N, C-alpha and C positions, 0 to 999 in steps of 0.2 A: 463629795457627790457634786457633779455638775448638774445644774438645773437650767434647762433652756427657757427662753423667753421670746415671745413673738416679736416685740419691738427690737430687741437686741440681736436677733438672728436674721431679721428681714434682709433679703437680698444676698444672704451668705449661705454657704454650704454647711448645713447642720451636721452632716456626716463628717466632714473635714474638721469642724470645730470639736466634735465629740472625740474623734480619734486623737486630735492634738491634746485634749484634756487628759485622755487616758495615758498618753505618752508622758505627760507631766505628772502623773501620779494619782489621777482620779480613780477611785475604786468602784464607782457606780455612776450611771448617767440616768437622770430623770427627764423624760421627754414631756415638757410642759409647753404646749402651744394652744392657747385658749381659743384662737380664731380659726384653727384648722378643722376641716370636716373630718368625720370618722374615717372616711376613705383615705384622705390625705395623711392623716395621722398613722393609719395602718400601713400605708405604702412606705412612709418614711421609717416607721418602726421596723419593718421587715428588712430594709436596707441596713439599718443600724445593727440589727441582730446578726446579720451575716458577717459584718465587719468588726464589730466591737469586741475587744478582749475582756470586757468587764460587763457585769449585769446591767440590763436595761429595765427601768421602771417606767410606767406610763402614768402621767398625772391625770387624776379624775376618772378616766375612762376605763373602768374594769372590763367592760365588754371588749374593747380594743385590745387590752393587755392579754386577756384570755384567748382571743381569736388569733393573735399573732404568735403566741407562745412566749411572751415577755417574762422576765423573772418575777415581775410583780407589778403592783399598782400603788400609787400614793393618793390618799383620799383626804379631802378637806371636810370641815364640819357640815357643809351643805351637800355633800355627795352621798351616794348610796351608802348605807351603814356598813361598817366593818363586818358585823356579824353575818350579814347577808352574803357579802363577797366571800367570806370564809366558808360558808356552806356550799357555795357553787364552784369553788376553786380547787384545783388539784393539790395534793400534798407537795409541800415545798414552795408553794406560791407565796411570795413575800407581800405583806400588806403594811404600808406605812400610813400613819395618820397625823394630821396637823393638830397639835395641841398647844394652844398659846396661853391657857389659863386654867385654873381649877374648874371653871365652868365647863370646859371642853374635855375633861378627863373621861367622863363616861363614854363619849363618842369614840375615844381612842382605845377603849378596852378591847382586847382581842387582837390588836395590831401587833406586828413584829417589832416595830420601832416607832418612835414619835419624832416628827419634825417640830421643834419647839422654837417659837419666836413671835414676832421679829426681835432678834438680838439687839439691833440698832435701827434707827430710822432708815427706811428703804423706799426707793422710788419705783421698784420693779413690780410691786403689788399694791395697788391702791387701797385695797380693803384689808391690809395686813394687821391693822390696829396699831396701838402705841407700842413703842419699843419696851421690852421687858428687862433688858440688860442681864448682867450676871446674877443678880439677886432673884429676879423673876424666873430666870432659867432654872436656877437651883431649886426654887420652890416647886416648879412643875416636875423636874427630874425626880424629886423625892416622892412624887405620887405615881411614878411609872412602874413601881413594883418590879424593878430589875430590867425593864425594857431599855434598850439603847436609846438615848436621846441625842438628836443631832440638831445643832444650832443652825438656824436659817434667818436671813433677813439682815442685810447690811454688815455681814461678817467680813472683817478684813484679816489678812494674814497675822497681823500683830494681836488680834483678838484670840487666836487659837489657844494660847496658854490659859487664858481666863475661862474659855469654854471647857477645857479639860478639867480645870480646877473646880468648875461648877458641876462636875459629874457628867460632862458631855462625852459622847462616844466619837464625835467627829463633827464636821461642818458640811452644810449644803450651800453651794455658792452659785449665784447668778451673775451679777454685774462684775464682781471681782475677777471673774474669768472672762466673761464675754465682752467686757469693755477694755480688756487688755489688748495691746497691739498684737501680741502673740499669746494665743490661748494656752499653749503648752507651758510657756514661761510663767504665765499668770497662775496656772494650776500648781506649778512647781513651788511657788512661794508658800502655798498652803500645805502641800505635802511635806516640804522641808520643815515647816514649823511644827507639824505633827511628829515628824521623825525625830526631831530634837528632844521631844518629850518622852519618847519611848525608852523603857529601861534597856540598858545594855546587857547582853548575855555575859 
């Protein structure tokens, strides 16, 4: 999953970056722009929805996600509760929740997947908390009751095997893709690492 970031996309074409990531193997894009207004976010989301071949999630703003017809929303511990969004959303609407510790598990109940982290120290989210590593990820994943858990926060391509070994379903990446000179090539490093772990038919 590509996750966008205000600072890392500033002055760049978010649509072009997202399309490059999709070509590189990203299976989902999460539009996270904390400083954008609701209108700016909605306008950009509509452009992405028209062009992207993969699902689009909106970070934090369930209202925008529902208004534009996005595939879903990703919610943090301080956002509108998962249970409320579930009541007002249509069937098939995906809800992700950030769960970084056992204390945040209750807030993630009812979500379709959890974003678990930070896996490693990260500079793209100042309030992400301390890195939990493979052991912390595994502890949270065990509490997920079968929900897919995606590692986020400082995840590098070489971390992918450890994420999967810790019962992770995949990775969400910000700087590992957006700081690459070529977003497609940067994404492909993660996609290739995952593909090498998939069982052969």
